[in-house]
PyMOL CGO cylinders between C-alpha atoms (Angstrom):
from pymol import cmd
from pymol.cgo import CYLINDER

trace = [
    CYLINDER, 1.68, 6.16, -11.15, 4.54, 4.21, -9.75, 0.3, 1, 1, 1, 1, 1, 1,
    CYLINDER, 4.54, 4.21, -9.75, 7.26, 1.90, -11.79, 0.3, 1, 1, 1, 1, 1, 1,
    CYLINDER, 7.26, 1.90, -11.79, 7.96, 4.26, -14.55, 0.3, 1, 1, 1, 1, 1, 1,
    CYLINDER, 7.96, 4.26, -14.55, 11.60, 4.10, -13.59, 0.3, 1, 1, 1, 1, 1, 1,
    CYLINDER, 11.60, 4.10, -13.59, 11.91, 0.45, -13.17, 0.3, 1, 1, 1, 1, 1, 1,
    CYLINDER, 11.91, 0.45, -13.17, 9.93, -0.18, -16.50, 0.3, 1, 1, 1, 1, 1, 1,
    CYLINDER, 9.93, -0.18, -16.50, 12.70, 1.73, -18.48, 0.3, 1, 1, 1, 1, 1, 1,
    CYLINDER, 12.70, 1.73, -18.48, 15.52, 0.40, -16.31, 0.3, 1, 1, 1, 1, 1, 1,
    CYLINDER, 15.52, 0.40, -16.31, 14.24, -3.47, -17.61, 0.3, 1, 1, 1, 1, 1, 1,
    CYLINDER, 14.24, -3.47, -17.61, 13.94, -2.65, -20.93, 0.3, 1, 1, 1, 1, 1, 1,
    CYLINDER, 13.94, -2.65, -20.93, 17.63, -0.88, -21.05, 0.3, 1, 1, 1, 1, 1, 1,
    CYLINDER, 17.63, -0.88, -21.05, 16.01, 2.62, -21.53, 0.3, 1, 1, 1, 1, 1, 1,
    CYLINDER, 16.01, 2.62, -21.53, 16.51, 5.90, -20.04, 0.3, 1, 1, 1, 1, 1, 1,
    CYLINDER, 16.51, 5.90, -20.04, 14.23, 6.53, -17.37, 0.3, 1, 1, 1, 1, 1, 1,
    CYLINDER, 14.23, 6.53, -17.37, 12.51, 9.38, -19.38, 0.3, 1, 1, 1, 1, 1, 1,
    CYLINDER, 12.51, 9.38, -19.38, 11.32, 7.39, -21.69, 0.3, 1, 1, 1, 1, 1, 1,
    CYLINDER, 11.32, 7.39, -21.69, 9.83, 5.22, -18.80, 0.3, 1, 1, 1, 1, 1, 1,
    CYLINDER, 9.83, 5.22, -18.80, 8.06, 8.59, -17.98, 0.3, 1, 1, 1, 1, 1, 1,
    CYLINDER, 8.06, 8.59, -17.98, 6.66, 8.71, -21.53, 0.3, 1, 1, 1, 1, 1, 1,
    CYLINDER, 6.66, 8.71, -21.53, 5.44, 5.52, -21.66, 0.3, 1, 1, 1, 1, 1, 1,
    CYLINDER, 5.44, 5.52, -21.66, 3.44, 6.55, -18.27, 0.3, 1, 1, 1, 1, 1, 1,
    CYLINDER, 3.44, 6.55, -18.27, 1.78, 9.92, -19.66, 0.3, 1, 1, 1, 1, 1, 1,
    CYLINDER, 1.78, 9.92, -19.66, 0.66, 7.40, -22.35, 0.3, 1, 1, 1, 1, 1, 1,
    CYLINDER, 0.66, 7.40, -22.35, -0.54, 4.69, -20.07, 0.3, 1, 1, 1, 1, 1, 1,
    CYLINDER, -0.54, 4.69, -20.07, -2.27, 7.69, -18.03, 0.3, 1, 1, 1, 1, 1, 1,
    CYLINDER, -2.27, 7.69, -18.03, -4.40, 8.94, -21.37, 0.3, 1, 1, 1, 1, 1, 1,
    CYLINDER, -4.40, 8.94, -21.37, -5.52, 5.52, -22.08, 0.3, 1, 1, 1, 1, 1, 1,
    CYLINDER, -5.52, 5.52, -22.08, -6.93, 5.19, -18.04, 0.3, 1, 1, 1, 1, 1, 1,
    CYLINDER, -6.93, 5.19, -18.04, -8.15, 8.61, -18.16, 0.3, 1, 1, 1, 1, 1, 1,
    CYLINDER, -8.15, 8.61, -18.16, -10.29, 7.89, -21.33, 0.3, 1, 1, 1, 1, 1, 1,
    CYLINDER, -10.29, 7.89, -21.33, -11.18, 4.24, -20.44, 0.3, 1, 1, 1, 1, 1, 1,
    CYLINDER, -11.18, 4.24, -20.44, -12.33, 6.20, -16.77, 0.3, 1, 1, 1, 1, 1, 1,
    CYLINDER, -12.33, 6.20, -16.77, -14.62, 8.32, -18.39, 0.3, 1, 1, 1, 1, 1, 1,
    CYLINDER, -14.62, 8.32, -18.39, -16.33, 5.27, -20.15, 0.3, 1, 1, 1, 1, 1, 1,
    CYLINDER, -16.33, 5.27, -20.15, -16.53, 3.51, -17.03, 0.3, 1, 1, 1, 1, 1, 1,
    CYLINDER, -16.53, 3.51, -17.03, -18.56, 6.51, -15.41, 0.3, 1, 1, 1, 1, 1, 1,
    CYLINDER, -18.56, 6.51, -15.41, -15.70, 7.79, -12.87, 0.3, 1, 1, 1, 1, 1, 1,
    CYLINDER, -15.70, 7.79, -12.87, -16.09, 11.35, -12.06, 0.3, 1, 1, 1, 1, 1, 1,
    CYLINDER, -16.09, 11.35, -12.06, -12.93, 11.90, -10.36, 0.3, 1, 1, 1, 1, 1, 1,
    CYLINDER, -12.93, 11.90, -10.36, -9.50, 10.79, -10.83, 0.3, 1, 1, 1, 1, 1, 1,
    CYLINDER, -9.50, 10.79, -10.83, -6.46, 11.96, -8.84, 0.3, 1, 1, 1, 1, 1, 1,
    CYLINDER, -6.46, 11.96, -8.84, -3.09, 10.90, -10.60, 0.3, 1, 1, 1, 1, 1, 1,
    CYLINDER, -3.09, 10.90, -10.60, 0.22, 11.48, -8.61, 0.3, 1, 1, 1, 1, 1, 1,
    CYLINDER, 0.22, 11.48, -8.61, 2.52, 12.89, -10.61, 0.3, 1, 1, 1, 1, 1, 1,
    CYLINDER, 2.52, 12.89, -10.61, 5.38, 14.65, -8.73, 0.3, 1, 1, 1, 1, 1, 1,
    CYLINDER, 5.38, 14.65, -8.73, 5.74, 14.50, -5.11, 0.3, 1, 1, 1, 1, 1, 1,
    CYLINDER, 5.74, 14.50, -5.11, 7.11, 17.10, -2.92, 0.3, 1, 1, 1, 1, 1, 1,
    CYLINDER, 7.11, 17.10, -2.92, 9.97, 14.37, -2.14, 0.3, 1, 1, 1, 1, 1, 1,
    CYLINDER, 9.97, 14.37, -2.14, 10.59, 13.76, -5.89, 0.3, 1, 1, 1, 1, 1, 1,
    CYLINDER, 10.59, 13.76, -5.89, 12.98, 17.26, -5.81, 0.3, 1, 1, 1, 1, 1, 1,
    CYLINDER, 12.98, 17.26, -5.81, 15.45, 14.85, -4.64, 0.3, 1, 1, 1, 1, 1, 1,
    CYLINDER, 15.45, 14.85, -4.64, 15.82, 13.23, -7.79, 0.3, 1, 1, 1, 1, 1, 1,
    CYLINDER, 15.82, 13.23, -7.79, 18.30, 14.19, -10.63, 0.3, 1, 1, 1, 1, 1, 1,
    CYLINDER, 18.30, 14.19, -10.63, 17.89, 17.56, -12.29, 0.3, 1, 1, 1, 1, 1, 1,
    CYLINDER, 17.89, 17.56, -12.29, 17.72, 16.20, -15.57, 0.3, 1, 1, 1, 1, 1, 1,
    CYLINDER, 17.72, 16.20, -15.57, 15.19, 13.67, -14.52, 0.3, 1, 1, 1, 1, 1, 1,
    CYLINDER, 15.19, 13.67, -14.52, 12.95, 16.67, -13.17, 0.3, 1, 1, 1, 1, 1, 1,
    CYLINDER, 12.95, 16.67, -13.17, 13.50, 18.61, -15.95, 0.3, 1, 1, 1, 1, 1, 1,
    CYLINDER, 13.50, 18.61, -15.95, 12.54, 15.78, -18.02, 0.3, 1, 1, 1, 1, 1, 1,
    CYLINDER, 12.54, 15.78, -18.02, 8.90, 15.60, -15.82, 0.3, 1, 1, 1, 1, 1, 1,
    CYLINDER, 8.90, 15.60, -15.82, 8.09, 18.93, -16.11, 0.3, 1, 1, 1, 1, 1, 1,
    CYLINDER, 8.09, 18.93, -16.11, 8.55, 19.13, -19.75, 0.3, 1, 1, 1, 1, 1, 1,
    CYLINDER, 8.55, 19.13, -19.75, 6.29, 15.96, -20.29, 0.3, 1, 1, 1, 1, 1, 1,
    CYLINDER, 6.29, 15.96, -20.29, 3.82, 17.91, -17.83, 0.3, 1, 1, 1, 1, 1, 1,
    CYLINDER, 3.82, 17.91, -17.83, 3.74, 20.89, -20.13, 0.3, 1, 1, 1, 1, 1, 1,
    CYLINDER, 3.74, 20.89, -20.13, 3.30, 18.71, -22.91, 0.3, 1, 1, 1, 1, 1, 1,
    CYLINDER, 3.30, 18.71, -22.91, 0.29, 17.09, -21.71, 0.3, 1, 1, 1, 1, 1, 1,
    CYLINDER, 0.29, 17.09, -21.71, -1.33, 20.26, -20.87, 0.3, 1, 1, 1, 1, 1, 1,
    CYLINDER, -1.33, 20.26, -20.87, -0.85, 21.62, -23.77, 0.3, 1, 1, 1, 1, 1, 1,
    CYLINDER, -0.85, 21.62, -23.77, -3.23, 18.94, -25.43, 0.3, 1, 1, 1, 1, 1, 1,
    CYLINDER, -3.23, 18.94, -25.43, -6.28, 21.67, -24.94, 0.3, 1, 1, 1, 1, 1, 1,
    CYLINDER, -6.28, 21.67, -24.94, -8.11, 20.40, -27.76, 0.3, 1, 1, 1, 1, 1, 1,
    CYLINDER, -8.11, 20.40, -27.76, -8.42, 16.87, -26.69, 0.3, 1, 1, 1, 1, 1, 1,
    CYLINDER, -8.42, 16.87, -26.69, -9.46, 18.29, -23.35, 0.3, 1, 1, 1, 1, 1, 1,
    CYLINDER, -9.46, 18.29, -23.35, -12.21, 20.32, -24.86, 0.3, 1, 1, 1, 1, 1, 1,
    CYLINDER, -12.21, 20.32, -24.86, -13.43, 17.49, -27.43, 0.3, 1, 1, 1, 1, 1, 1,
    CYLINDER, -13.43, 17.49, -27.43, -13.63, 14.95, -24.56, 0.3, 1, 1, 1, 1, 1, 1,
    CYLINDER, -13.63, 14.95, -24.56, -15.27, 17.22, -21.82, 0.3, 1, 1, 1, 1, 1, 1,
    CYLINDER, -15.27, 17.22, -21.82, -12.35, 16.77, -19.61, 0.3, 1, 1, 1, 1, 1, 1,
    CYLINDER, -12.35, 16.77, -19.61, -12.00, 19.28, -16.56, 0.3, 1, 1, 1, 1, 1, 1,
    CYLINDER, -12.00, 19.28, -16.56, -8.04, 19.49, -15.26, 0.3, 1, 1, 1, 1, 1, 1,
    CYLINDER, -8.04, 19.49, -15.26, -7.12, 20.52, -11.87, 0.3, 1, 1, 1, 1, 1, 1,
    CYLINDER, -7.12, 20.52, -11.87, -3.89, 20.74, -10.20, 0.3, 1, 1, 1, 1, 1, 1,
    CYLINDER, -3.89, 20.74, -10.20, -3.04, 19.97, -6.67, 0.3, 1, 1, 1, 1, 1, 1,
    CYLINDER, -3.04, 19.97, -6.67, -0.18, 21.13, -5.14, 0.3, 1, 1, 1, 1, 1, 1,
    CYLINDER, -0.18, 21.13, -5.14, 2.36, 23.78, -4.56, 0.3, 1, 1, 1, 1, 1, 1,
    CYLINDER, 2.36, 23.78, -4.56, 2.28, 25.66, -7.95, 0.3, 1, 1, 1, 1, 1, 1,
    CYLINDER, 2.28, 25.66, -7.95, 4.36, 28.60, -7.01, 0.3, 1, 1, 1, 1, 1, 1,
    CYLINDER, 4.36, 28.60, -7.01, 7.18, 26.53, -6.79, 0.3, 1, 1, 1, 1, 1, 1,
    CYLINDER, 7.18, 26.53, -6.79, 7.26, 25.13, -10.14, 0.3, 1, 1, 1, 1, 1, 1,
    CYLINDER, 7.26, 25.13, -10.14, 8.96, 26.40, -13.26, 0.3, 1, 1, 1, 1, 1, 1,
    CYLINDER, 8.96, 26.40, -13.26, 6.91, 29.98, -14.54, 0.3, 1, 1, 1, 1, 1, 1,
    CYLINDER, 6.91, 29.98, -14.54, 6.17, 28.48, -17.72, 0.3, 1, 1, 1, 1, 1, 1,
    CYLINDER, 6.17, 28.48, -17.72, 4.55, 25.31, -16.34, 0.3, 1, 1, 1, 1, 1, 1,
    CYLINDER, 4.55, 25.31, -16.34, 2.98, 27.15, -13.79, 0.3, 1, 1, 1, 1, 1, 1,
    CYLINDER, 2.98, 27.15, -13.79, 1.48, 29.44, -16.46, 0.3, 1, 1, 1, 1, 1, 1,
    CYLINDER, 1.48, 29.44, -16.46, 0.20, 26.55, -18.59, 0.3, 1, 1, 1, 1, 1, 1,
    CYLINDER, 0.20, 26.55, -18.59, -1.50, 24.83, -15.42, 0.3, 1, 1, 1, 1, 1, 1,
    CYLINDER, -1.50, 24.83, -15.42, -3.73, 28.13, -14.90, 0.3, 1, 1, 1, 1, 1, 1,
    CYLINDER, -3.73, 28.13, -14.90, -4.73, 28.49, -18.23, 0.3, 1, 1, 1, 1, 1, 1,
    CYLINDER, -4.73, 28.49, -18.23, -5.79, 24.51, -18.16, 0.3, 1, 1, 1, 1, 1, 1,
    CYLINDER, -5.79, 24.51, -18.16, -7.84, 24.80, -15.06, 0.3, 1, 1, 1, 1, 1, 1,
    CYLINDER, -7.84, 24.80, -15.06, -9.40, 28.07, -16.23, 0.3, 1, 1, 1, 1, 1, 1,
    CYLINDER, -9.40, 28.07, -16.23, -10.28, 26.83, -19.95, 0.3, 1, 1, 1, 1, 1, 1,
    CYLINDER, -10.28, 26.83, -19.95, -11.59, 23.70, -18.49, 0.3, 1, 1, 1, 1, 1, 1,
    CYLINDER, -11.59, 23.70, -18.49, -13.67, 24.53, -15.61, 0.3, 1, 1, 1, 1, 1, 1,
    CYLINDER, -13.67, 24.53, -15.61, -16.81, 23.90, -16.98, 0.3, 1, 1, 1, 1, 1, 1,
    CYLINDER, -16.81, 23.90, -16.98, -16.28, 20.50, -18.17, 0.3, 1, 1, 1, 1, 1, 1,
    CYLINDER, -16.28, 20.50, -18.17, -17.69, 17.63, -16.46, 0.3, 1, 1, 1, 1, 1, 1,
    CYLINDER, -17.69, 17.63, -16.46, -17.00, 14.29, -18.07, 0.3, 1, 1, 1, 1, 1, 1,
    CYLINDER, -17.00, 14.29, -18.07, -14.53, 13.61, -15.57, 0.3, 1, 1, 1, 1, 1, 1,
    CYLINDER, -14.53, 13.61, -15.57, -12.60, 15.94, -13.22, 0.3, 1, 1, 1, 1, 1, 1,
    CYLINDER, -12.60, 15.94, -13.22, -8.48, 15.02, -13.41, 0.3, 1, 1, 1, 1, 1, 1,
    CYLINDER, -8.48, 15.02, -13.41, -6.97, 16.02, -10.76, 0.3, 1, 1, 1, 1, 1, 1,
    CYLINDER, -6.97, 16.02, -10.76, -3.09, 16.09, -11.33, 0.3, 1, 1, 1, 1, 1, 1,
    CYLINDER, -3.09, 16.09, -11.33, -1.06, 16.08, -8.23, 0.3, 1, 1, 1, 1, 1, 1,
    CYLINDER, -1.06, 16.08, -8.23, 2.42, 17.76, -8.85, 0.3, 1, 1, 1, 1, 1, 1,
    CYLINDER, 2.42, 17.76, -8.85, 4.62, 19.21, -6.21, 0.3, 1, 1, 1, 1, 1, 1,
    CYLINDER, 4.62, 19.21, -6.21, 2.30, 17.62, -4.14, 0.3, 1, 1, 1, 1, 1, 1,
    CYLINDER, 2.30, 17.62, -4.14, 2.65, 16.26, -0.54, 0.3, 1, 1, 1, 1, 1, 1,
    CYLINDER, 2.65, 16.26, -0.54, -0.29, 14.85, 2.00, 0.3, 1, 1, 1, 1, 1, 1,
    CYLINDER, -0.29, 14.85, 2.00, 1.47, 16.46, 5.00, 0.3, 1, 1, 1, 1, 1, 1,
    CYLINDER, 1.47, 16.46, 5.00, 2.11, 19.64, 3.27, 0.3, 1, 1, 1, 1, 1, 1,
    CYLINDER, 2.11, 19.64, 3.27, -1.36, 19.95, 2.22, 0.3, 1, 1, 1, 1, 1, 1,
    CYLINDER, -1.36, 19.95, 2.22, -2.70, 19.54, 5.66, 0.3, 1, 1, 1, 1, 1, 1,
    CYLINDER, -2.70, 19.54, 5.66, -0.13, 22.12, 6.76, 0.3, 1, 1, 1, 1, 1, 1,
    CYLINDER, -0.13, 22.12, 6.76, -1.67, 24.55, 4.53, 0.3, 1, 1, 1, 1, 1, 1,
    CYLINDER, -1.67, 24.55, 4.53, -5.21, 23.83, 4.67, 0.3, 1, 1, 1, 1, 1, 1,
    CYLINDER, -5.21, 23.83, 4.67, -4.42, 24.34, 8.78, 0.3, 1, 1, 1, 1, 1, 1,
    CYLINDER, -4.42, 24.34, 8.78, -2.63, 27.32, 8.32, 0.3, 1, 1, 1, 1, 1, 1,
    CYLINDER, -2.63, 27.32, 8.32, -5.59, 28.54, 6.23, 0.3, 1, 1, 1, 1, 1, 1,
    CYLINDER, -5.59, 28.54, 6.23, -8.07, 27.68, 8.75, 0.3, 1, 1, 1, 1, 1, 1,
    CYLINDER, -8.07, 27.68, 8.75, -6.07, 29.10, 11.54, 0.3, 1, 1, 1, 1, 1, 1,
    CYLINDER, -6.07, 29.10, 11.54, -6.71, 32.71, 9.87, 0.3, 1, 1, 1, 1, 1, 1,
    CYLINDER, -6.71, 32.71, 9.87, -10.44, 32.22, 9.35, 0.3, 1, 1, 1, 1, 1, 1,
    CYLINDER, -10.44, 32.22, 9.35, -11.35, 31.04, 12.76, 0.3, 1, 1, 1, 1, 1, 1,
    CYLINDER, -11.35, 31.04, 12.76, -11.12, 27.80, 14.67, 0.3, 1, 1, 1, 1, 1, 1,
    CYLINDER, -11.12, 27.80, 14.67, -9.00, 24.44, 13.29, 0.3, 1, 1, 1, 1, 1, 1,
    CYLINDER, -9.00, 24.44, 13.29, -11.51, 21.82, 13.17, 0.3, 1, 1, 1, 1, 1, 1,
    CYLINDER, -11.51, 21.82, 13.17, -11.63, 18.78, 10.89, 0.3, 1, 1, 1, 1, 1, 1,
    CYLINDER, -11.63, 18.78, 10.89, -14.06, 20.52, 8.68, 0.3, 1, 1, 1, 1, 1, 1,
    CYLINDER, -14.06, 20.52, 8.68, -12.40, 23.63, 8.23, 0.3, 1, 1, 1, 1, 1, 1,
    CYLINDER, -12.40, 23.63, 8.23, -9.08, 21.79, 7.57, 0.3, 1, 1, 1, 1, 1, 1,
    CYLINDER, -9.08, 21.79, 7.57, -11.08, 19.81, 4.86, 0.3, 1, 1, 1, 1, 1, 1,
    CYLINDER, -11.08, 19.81, 4.86, -12.84, 23.11, 3.26, 0.3, 1, 1, 1, 1, 1, 1,
    CYLINDER, -12.84, 23.11, 3.26, -8.79, 24.66, 2.96, 0.3, 1, 1, 1, 1, 1, 1,
    CYLINDER, -8.79, 24.66, 2.96, -7.11, 21.21, 1.31, 0.3, 1, 1, 1, 1, 1, 1,
    CYLINDER, -7.11, 21.21, 1.31, -6.33, 21.72, -2.06, 0.3, 1, 1, 1, 1, 1, 1,
    CYLINDER, -6.33, 21.72, -2.06, -9.15, 21.74, -4.60, 0.3, 1, 1, 1, 1, 1, 1,
    CYLINDER, -9.15, 21.74, -4.60, -11.59, 20.57, -1.85, 0.3, 1, 1, 1, 1, 1, 1,
    CYLINDER, -11.59, 20.57, -1.85, -14.43, 20.29, -4.01, 0.3, 1, 1, 1, 1, 1, 1,
    CYLINDER, -14.43, 20.29, -4.01, -13.18, 16.91, -4.90, 0.3, 1, 1, 1, 1, 1, 1,
    CYLINDER, -13.18, 16.91, -4.90, -14.73, 13.76, -2.79, 0.3, 1, 1, 1, 1, 1, 1,
    CYLINDER, -14.73, 13.76, -2.79, -12.70, 11.88, -0.85, 0.3, 1, 1, 1, 1, 1, 1,
    CYLINDER, -12.70, 11.88, -0.85, -11.25, 8.96, -2.93, 0.3, 1, 1, 1, 1, 1, 1,
    CYLINDER, -11.25, 8.96, -2.93, -13.32, 5.64, -2.85, 0.3, 1, 1, 1, 1, 1, 1,
    CYLINDER, -13.32, 5.64, -2.85, -10.03, 3.70, -3.46, 0.3, 1, 1, 1, 1, 1, 1,
    CYLINDER, -10.03, 3.70, -3.46, -6.79, 4.38, -4.09, 0.3, 1, 1, 1, 1, 1, 1,
    CYLINDER, -6.79, 4.38, -4.09, -4.26, 2.16, -6.64, 0.3, 1, 1, 1, 1, 1, 1,
    CYLINDER, -4.26, 2.16, -6.64, -0.63, 1.98, -5.84, 0.3, 1, 1, 1, 1, 1, 1,
    CYLINDER, -0.63, 1.98, -5.84, 1.35, 0.42, -8.96, 0.3, 1, 1, 1, 1, 1, 1,
    CYLINDER, 1.35, 0.42, -8.96, 4.72, -1.17, -8.97, 0.3, 1, 1, 1, 1, 1, 1,
    CYLINDER, 4.72, -1.17, -8.97, 4.28, -3.58, -5.93, 0.3, 1, 1, 1, 1, 1, 1,
    CYLINDER, 4.28, -3.58, -5.93, 4.99, -1.00, -3.03, 0.3, 1, 1, 1, 1, 1, 1,
    CYLINDER, 4.99, -1.00, -3.03, 2.20, -1.29, -0.29, 0.3, 1, 1, 1, 1, 1, 1,
    CYLINDER, 2.20, -1.29, -0.29, 2.40, 2.25, 1.23, 0.3, 1, 1, 1, 1, 1, 1,
    CYLINDER, 2.40, 2.25, 1.23, 0.89, 5.72, 0.14, 0.3, 1, 1, 1, 1, 1, 1,
    CYLINDER, 0.89, 5.72, 0.14, 4.21, 7.89, -0.27, 0.3, 1, 1, 1, 1, 1, 1,
    CYLINDER, 4.21, 7.89, -0.27, 2.69, 10.82, 1.41, 0.3, 1, 1, 1, 1, 1, 1,
    CYLINDER, 2.69, 10.82, 1.41, -0.94, 10.53, -1.02, 0.3, 1, 1, 1, 1, 1, 1,
    CYLINDER, -0.94, 10.53, -1.02, -3.91, 12.32, -0.06, 0.3, 1, 1, 1, 1, 1, 1,
    CYLINDER, -3.91, 12.32, -0.06, -3.00, 11.27, 3.89, 0.3, 1, 1, 1, 1, 1, 1,
    CYLINDER, -3.00, 11.27, 3.89, -6.26, 13.56, 5.26, 0.3, 1, 1, 1, 1, 1, 1,
    CYLINDER, -6.26, 13.56, 5.26, -8.76, 12.62, 2.46, 0.3, 1, 1, 1, 1, 1, 1,
    CYLINDER, -8.76, 12.62, 2.46, -7.50, 8.67, 2.64, 0.3, 1, 1, 1, 1, 1, 1,
    CYLINDER, -7.50, 8.67, 2.64, -8.93, 8.21, 6.08, 0.3, 1, 1, 1, 1, 1, 1,
    CYLINDER, -8.93, 8.21, 6.08, -11.94, 5.84, 4.87, 0.3, 1, 1, 1, 1, 1, 1,
    CYLINDER, -11.94, 5.84, 4.87, -10.56, 4.82, 0.86, 0.3, 1, 1, 1, 1, 1, 1,
    CYLINDER, -10.56, 4.82, 0.86, -10.19, 1.44, 0.20, 0.3, 1, 1, 1, 1, 1, 1,
    CYLINDER, -10.19, 1.44, 0.20, -6.51, 0.57, -0.75, 0.3, 1, 1, 1, 1, 1, 1,
    CYLINDER, -6.51, 0.57, -0.75, -5.45, -1.80, -3.59, 0.3, 1, 1, 1, 1, 1, 1,
    CYLINDER, -5.45, -1.80, -3.59, -2.00, -2.72, -4.62, 0.3, 1, 1, 1, 1, 1, 1,
    CYLINDER, -2.00, -2.72, -4.62, -0.96, -4.08, -8.16, 0.3, 1, 1, 1, 1, 1, 1,
    CYLINDER, -0.96, -4.08, -8.16, 2.46, -5.32, -8.79, 0.3, 1, 1, 1, 1, 1, 1,
    CYLINDER, 2.46, -5.32, -8.79, 1.86, -4.24, -12.05, 0.3, 1, 1, 1, 1, 1, 1,
    CYLINDER, 1.86, -4.24, -12.05, 4.36, -1.35, -13.29, 0.3, 1, 1, 1, 1, 1, 1,
    CYLINDER, 4.36, -1.35, -13.29, 2.48, 1.89, -14.13, 0.3, 1, 1, 1, 1, 1, 1,
    CYLINDER, 2.48, 1.89, -14.13, 3.59, 1.85, -18.09, 0.3, 1, 1, 1, 1, 1, 1,
    CYLINDER, 3.59, 1.85, -18.09, 2.52, -1.63, -18.24, 0.3, 1, 1, 1, 1, 1, 1,
    CYLINDER, 2.52, -1.63, -18.24, -1.01, -0.71, -16.51, 0.3, 1, 1, 1, 1, 1, 1,
    CYLINDER, -1.01, -0.71, -16.51, -4.08, -1.29, -18.92, 0.3, 1, 1, 1, 1, 1, 1,
    CYLINDER, -4.08, -1.29, -18.92, -8.03, -0.54, -19.07, 0.3, 1, 1, 1, 1, 1, 1,
    CYLINDER, -8.03, -0.54, -19.07, -8.50, -4.10, -18.22, 0.3, 1, 1, 1, 1, 1, 1,
    CYLINDER, -8.50, -4.10, -18.22, -6.70, -3.32, -14.98, 0.3, 1, 1, 1, 1, 1, 1,
    CYLINDER, -6.70, -3.32, -14.98, -8.60, -0.54, -14.05, 0.3, 1, 1, 1, 1, 1, 1,
    CYLINDER, -8.60, -0.54, -14.05, -11.61, -2.87, -14.63, 0.3, 1, 1, 1, 1, 1, 1,
    CYLINDER, -11.61, -2.87, -14.63, -10.50, -5.55, -12.11, 0.3, 1, 1, 1, 1, 1, 1,
    CYLINDER, -10.50, -5.55, -12.11, -9.62, -2.26, -9.89, 0.3, 1, 1, 1, 1, 1, 1,
    CYLINDER, -9.62, -2.26, -9.89, -13.58, -1.41, -10.28, 0.3, 1, 1, 1, 1, 1, 1,
    CYLINDER, -13.58, -1.41, -10.28, -14.60, -5.13, -9.58, 0.3, 1, 1, 1, 1, 1, 1,
    CYLINDER, -14.60, -5.13, -9.58, -12.71, -5.27, -6.61, 0.3, 1, 1, 1, 1, 1, 1,
    CYLINDER, -12.71, -5.27, -6.61, -13.78, -2.26, -4.94, 0.3, 1, 1, 1, 1, 1, 1,
    CYLINDER, -13.78, -2.26, -4.94, -17.62, -3.11, -6.09, 0.3, 1, 1, 1, 1, 1, 1,
    CYLINDER, -17.62, -3.11, -6.09, -16.90, -6.36, -3.85, 0.3, 1, 1, 1, 1, 1, 1,
    CYLINDER, -16.90, -6.36, -3.85, -16.07, -4.71, -0.77, 0.3, 1, 1, 1, 1, 1, 1,
    CYLINDER, -16.07, -4.71, -0.77, -18.51, -3.85, 2.06, 0.3, 1, 1, 1, 1, 1, 1,
    CYLINDER, -18.51, -3.85, 2.06, -17.54, -0.36, 3.60, 0.3, 1, 1, 1, 1, 1, 1,
    CYLINDER, -17.54, -0.36, 3.60, -18.71, 0.39, 7.43, 0.3, 1, 1, 1, 1, 1, 1,
    CYLINDER, -18.71, 0.39, 7.43, -16.67, 3.70, 7.79, 0.3, 1, 1, 1, 1, 1, 1,
    CYLINDER, -16.67, 3.70, 7.79, -16.51, 2.32, 11.50, 0.3, 1, 1, 1, 1, 1, 1,
    CYLINDER, -16.51, 2.32, 11.50, -19.61, 1.34, 11.92, 0.3, 1, 1, 1, 1, 1, 1,
    CYLINDER, -19.61, 1.34, 11.92, -21.43, -2.06, 11.86, 0.3, 1, 1, 1, 1, 1, 1,
    CYLINDER, -21.43, -2.06, 11.86, -22.78, -3.71, 8.75, 0.3, 1, 1, 1, 1, 1, 1,
]
cmd.load_cgo(trace, "trace")
């Protein structure tokens, strides 16, 4: 979900307005993903590196995240399961509590599983998984995979990066091993359901060999 700040700057607005618009875009994309039969959707909300941003912007981001999670009635109505990947313990207590409540209340829903990556970093995910694996036995690829945040979620089929940058930026590094990559110049607030349709169509046209011969 890259490009919120640049979107706001281009329109002469405060960065927080870009994040608000980005949240509205996320809601539209989630709804359309449900319509298209997508079962798992991970959104990079706040990275471990984002702590370097101004305190006011960080506070605004957390406030928006809390506001989004307050929409429990909508999640119930649409049967949307919400999980969060990341170090929740470092978040503001009120937001952390809201996250725990939302994960519990939506645990049985199955229209789609929305994985919000908050205070998440791919490297940190691998490190914490390896530490857990070492406590229970041998460190292997399989034991690390079992101990990643929300390890029940399948590895992504495709990773979409908006905003014109062409890198993963520490997102789902372990899980991205064989993911298809799709880079879009569109800033996240301007990303539409039609753009998601284009991603799905592009993915459907690719041949995946997973290291083998097709």
